C-alpha atoms as one frame of an Amber mdcrd trajectory, in Angstrom:
protein
  38.764  12.530  21.822  35.203  10.738  22.714  34.063  14.808  23.922  35.110
  16.013  20.529  32.658  13.958  18.576  30.074  14.554  20.527  28.169  17.166
  18.576  29.031  14.938  15.340  26.750  11.620  15.621  28.414  10.273  12.456
  31.862  10.814  13.396  31.332   9.596  16.576  29.689   6.464  15.324  32.975
   5.951  13.032  34.905   6.328  15.671  33.720   3.647  18.213  32.664   1.643
  14.763  36.925   1.697  14.726  37.281   1.212  18.065  35.862  -1.990  18.094
  37.914  -3.176  15.265  40.872  -2.805  17.147  39.531  -4.066  20.166  39.309
  -7.282  18.054  42.215  -7.572  16.498  43.576  -7.210  20.068  41.124  -9.895
  20.868  39.734  -7.704  23.584  36.538  -9.079  22.203  34.654  -7.740  25.453
  35.549  -4.515  24.907  34.508  -4.534  21.208  31.115  -5.426  22.390  30.731
  -2.699  24.513  31.788  -0.146  21.704  29.533  -2.014  19.745  26.528  -1.680
  22.284  27.360   2.052  22.558  27.298   1.770  19.237  23.258   0.798  18.804
  22.316   2.877  21.642  23.281   6.302  19.992  21.251   4.679  16.162  18.323
   3.912  18.812  18.933   7.837  20.394  18.976   9.453  17.235  16.409   7.157
  15.730  14.194   8.458  18.899  14.611  12.504  17.771  13.916  11.602  14.327
  10.485   9.595  14.991   8.134   8.776  17.942   7.861   5.014  17.490   6.423
   3.225  20.291   8.117   0.035  19.276  11.773   1.730  18.820  13.635   1.494
  22.313  13.691   5.372  23.484  17.249   5.775  24.042  20.508   5.094  25.562
  18.178   4.554  28.633  16.514   1.821  27.470  20.534   0.028  27.272  21.009
  -0.131  30.890
């Protein structure tokens, strides 16, 4: 499923947020947190492609 959303950042972000919600409902808080961190990394990656700002994290590498 995840590979199908690779070319569409909006769908990928929505999918990750939905997954985080499902994990939270089942009290899998660590899994939900992983989904949210991955979402934040995707947004950072997208922003770094739009603007070259020194104060913005440069993609997913920053979250390692």
